C-alpha positions in Angstrom: 81.0 -68.7 -22.7 79.0 -71.4 -24.5 76.1 -70.9 -22.1 76.3 -67.1 -22.6 75.9 -67.5 -26.4 73.0 -69.9 -26.0 71.3 -67.6 -23.5 71.9 -64.6 -25.7 70.4 -66.3 -28.8 67.5 -67.7 -26.8 66.6 -64.3 -25.3 66.6 -62.6 -28.7 64.5 -65.3 -30.3 62.1 -65.0 -27.3 61.9 -61.2 -27.7 61.4 -61.6 -31.5 58.4 -63.9 -31.0 56.7 -61.4 -28.8 57.6 -58.3 -30.8 55.6 -59.7 -33.8 52.1 -58.4 -33.7 49.3 -59.5 -35.9 49.0 -56.3 -37.8 48.7 -58.2 -41.0 45.8 -60.2 -39.6 43.3 -57.3 -40.1 42.3 -55.2 -43.1 39.9 -52.5 -44.1 36.8 -53.1 -46.2 35.4 -50.0 -47.8 33.2 -49.1 -50.7 30.0 -47.5 -52.0 26.3 -48.5 -51.9 24.1 -47.2 -54.7 20.6 -47.9 -56.2 20.9 -50.3 -59.1 18.5 -48.5 -61.4 19.0 -44.8 -60.7 22.7 -45.1 -59.6 22.1 -42.7 -56.7 24.0 -43.2 -53.5 22.1 -44.8 -50.6 23.0 -43.0 -47.4 22.2 -44.7 -44.1 22.5 -48.3 -45.4 23.9 -50.8 -43.0 27.0 -52.8 -44.1 28.0 -55.7 -41.8 30.6 -58.5 -41.7 28.6 -61.5 -40.6 29.7 -64.9 -39.2 33.1 -63.6 -38.0 32.5 -64.1 -34.3 32.6 -60.4 -33.6 30.4 -57.6 -34.9 31.9 -55.5 -37.6 29.9 -52.9 -39.4 29.3 -49.4 -40.7 26.6 -47.0 -41.9 27.0 -45.3 -45.3 27.5 -41.6 -45.4 25.5 -39.1 -47.5 27.6 -40.0 -50.6 26.9 -43.8 -50.0 30.5 -44.5 -48.8 31.3 -46.9 -45.9 34.5 -48.0 -44.2 34.9 -51.0 -41.9 38.3 -51.3 -40.2 40.0 -54.2 -38.4 38.2 -56.9 -40.4 39.9 -60.3 -39.9 41.8 -61.7 -42.9 40.1 -64.6 -44.7 36.9 -65.2 -46.5 34.1 -63.1 -45.1 30.4 -62.6 -45.8 29.2 -59.0 -46.2 25.6 -58.2 -45.7 24.0 -54.9 -46.8 20.6 -53.8 -45.7 18.5 -50.7 -46.4 14.9 -49.9 -45.7 12.8 -50.3 -48.9 15.5 -52.4 -50.6 16.2 -56.1 -50.9 18.8 -57.3 -48.4 22.0 -58.2 -50.2 24.5 -60.8 -49.0 28.0 -61.1 -50.6 29.5 -64.5 -49.6 33.2 -65.4 -49.8 34.6 -61.9 -50.0 38.4 -62.5 -49.8 40.0 -60.2 -47.3 43.7 -60.4 -47.6 46.6 -58.6 -45.8 48.0 -57.0 -49.0 45.5 -54.2 -49.7 42.2 -52.7 -48.7 39.1 -54.4 -50.1 36.9 -52.1 -52.2 33.3 -53.0 -52.9 30.8 -51.3 -55.1 27.4 -52.5 -54.1 24.2 -52.1 -56.2 20.9 -52.7 -54.4 17.5 -53.5 -55.9 14.5 -51.6 -54.7 12.0 -53.9 -52.9 8.8 -54.4 -54.8 5.8 -56.1 -53.5 2.5 -56.9 -55.3 -0.5 -55.7 -53.5 -4.2 -56.1 -54.2 -6.1 -53.5 -56.1 -7.7 -50.8 -54.0 -11.0 -49.3 -55.1 -12.1 -46.0 -53.6 -15.8 -45.1 -53.9 -17.0 -41.7 -52.8 -20.5 -40.7 -52.0 -21.9 -37.2 -51.8 -24.2 -36.2 -49.1 -26.6 -33.9 -50.9 -27.8 -32.2 -47.7 -24.3 -31.0 -46.8 -23.1 -30.2 -50.4 -22.3 -26.5 -50.9 
């Protein structure tokens, strides 16, 4: 009888260990990407979780919203890129198992200084109307 009780308790503890899944080990990161100056949504922006060992990412929809599921719990770095805008990196975003992470990302338009361009036109008097 003593062996039966020990076996019974051991088998339940063994089953309990394998029945626990790491469903709390992942979370959803969602949010919206907008232009910082005009506050308009940026559709087609790429949002990625970098340095996590696996590629996690999403593309914003026409309203600027994105959703990345199954992101590992812990401190993550989020990188947002969009053509014509400065790349944005958000380090140490705390992803916890208690609730979804919601980010509101504002991106700056990329500005570059270029040299002055001078256009000079000449008229060919023989072909003028």
